[in-house]
C-alpha positions in Angstrom: -44.2 -11.1 33.6 -46.1 -7.9 33.1 -49.8 -8.0 32.1 -50.7 -7.1 28.5 -52.8 -4.0 28.5 -54.8 -3.2 25.3 -53.4 -0.2 23.6 -50.2 -0.3 25.6 -46.9 -2.2 25.5 -47.9 -3.9 22.2 -51.0 -5.3 23.8 -53.0 -5.3 20.6 -55.6 -2.6 21.4 -58.0 -1.4 18.9 -56.2 0.4 16.1 -52.7 -0.9 17.1 -50.7 -2.1 14.2 -50.5 -5.9 13.9 -46.9 -7.2 13.4 -46.3 -9.3 10.3 -43.1 -11.0 9.1 -42.0 -13.2 6.2 -38.9 -15.4 6.4 -37.5 -16.7 3.1 -34.7 -19.2 2.6 -32.8 -18.1 -0.5 -30.3 -21.0 -0.6 -29.6 -24.3 1.0 -28.1 -24.3 4.4 -24.7 -25.6 3.2 -25.0 -24.4 -0.4 -22.5 -21.7 -1.5 -24.2 -18.5 -2.7 -24.1 -17.6 -6.3 -25.0 -14.2 -7.7 -28.1 -13.8 -9.8 -31.6 -12.4 -10.2 -34.7 -13.9 -8.8 -32.9 -16.4 -6.6 -36.2 -16.8 -4.8 -39.7 -15.7 -6.0 -42.9 -15.7 -4.0 -46.2 -13.8 -3.8 -47.2 -11.7 -0.8 -50.0 -13.6 0.9 -51.4 -10.4 2.5 -51.1 -6.7 2.0 -48.6 -5.2 4.5 -46.4 -2.2 5.2 -42.7 -3.0 5.0 -40.8 -1.5 7.9 -37.5 -3.4 8.1 -35.5 -5.9 6.2 -32.8 -8.3 7.5 -30.6 -11.1 6.2 -28.5 -13.8 7.7 -26.1 -16.5 6.7 -25.3 -19.9 8.1 -21.6 -19.5 7.1 -20.1 -16.0 6.7 -18.7 -14.9 3.4 -15.1 -13.7 3.2 -13.3 -11.1 1.0 -16.3 -8.9 0.4 -19.9 -8.2 1.6 -22.9 -10.2 0.5 -25.4 -7.8 -1.2 -29.1 -8.6 -1.6 -31.9 -6.8 -3.4 -35.6 -7.2 -2.8 -38.0 -6.4 -5.6 -41.7 -5.9 -5.8 -43.2 -6.7 -9.3 -39.7 -6.2 -10.8 -38.8 -3.0 -9.1 -36.4 -2.7 -6.1 -38.0 -1.7 -2.8 -34.6 -0.6 -1.5 -32.6 2.6 -1.8 -29.5 1.2 -0.2 -29.4 -2.6 -0.7 -29.3 -5.1 2.1 -25.8 -6.2 3.0 -23.9 -8.5 5.3 -20.3 -7.5 5.9 -17.5 -9.9 5.2 -16.9 -12.4 8.0 -20.3 -11.5 9.6 -23.5 -13.6 9.8 -26.2 -10.9 9.9 -27.1 -7.6 8.2 -28.1 -6.2 11.6 -24.4 -5.2 12.2 -23.7 -4.1 8.6 -21.7 -0.9 8.1 -24.3 0.3 5.6 -27.9 -0.2 6.7 -30.5 -1.0 4.1 -33.1 1.7 3.3 -36.6 1.0 2.2 -38.1 3.3 -0.5 -41.3 1.3 -1.2 -43.2 0.3 1.9 -46.6 -0.7 0.5 -46.7 -4.4 -0.4 -50.0 -5.4 -2.0 -51.6 -8.7 -1.5 -50.4 -11.1 -4.2 -47.5 -8.8 -5.2 -44.6 -10.7 -6.7 -41.5 -10.5 -4.5 -38.1 -11.6 -5.8 -34.8 -11.8 -4.0 -31.7 -11.1 -6.0 -28.2 -11.9 -4.8 -26.0 -9.1 -6.3 -22.7 -10.0 -4.6 -21.2 -13.0 -2.7 -18.0 -13.1 -0.8 -14.9 -12.5 -3.1 -12.7 -15.1 -1.4 -15.4 -17.5 0.0 -19.1 -17.1 -0.7 -21.4 -17.3 2.2 -24.0 -20.1 2.7 -27.5 -20.4 3.9 -29.0 -17.0 3.1 -32.3 -16.1 4.7 -34.1 -12.9 4.2 -36.6 -11.5 6.7 -39.3 -8.9 5.8 -40.8 -7.2 8.9 -43.8 -4.9 8.9 -47.4 -4.5 9.9 -50.6 -5.7 8.3 -52.7 -3.2 6.4 
């Protein structure tokens, strides 16, 4: 294992950004997804800069993609919404990557997760959404 050197290789030197992540379960592990707004609502516990979003399922949807929107105080933070392709378990491999248009998440900002689309043949189950960024 390599030594951690401050200011290098993520070593946490002065001025280095501090990684921050939030993982949100938006449905039960075996519960079929249903479309709707504010399927999960929470407040940001700290101010952070949003750099990446991901989603995953316990069971893949079939027939169409699962599409998820993330809102800050009622306004989407995404340009291209988060999607999980049909028969896939993660957004990491999605044909269309999500784009973030609002990166500044204030402390106590209200975040809601909308499920815009579930599988057309079989809905997915166990949706989790991950927000990745750095502390402000």
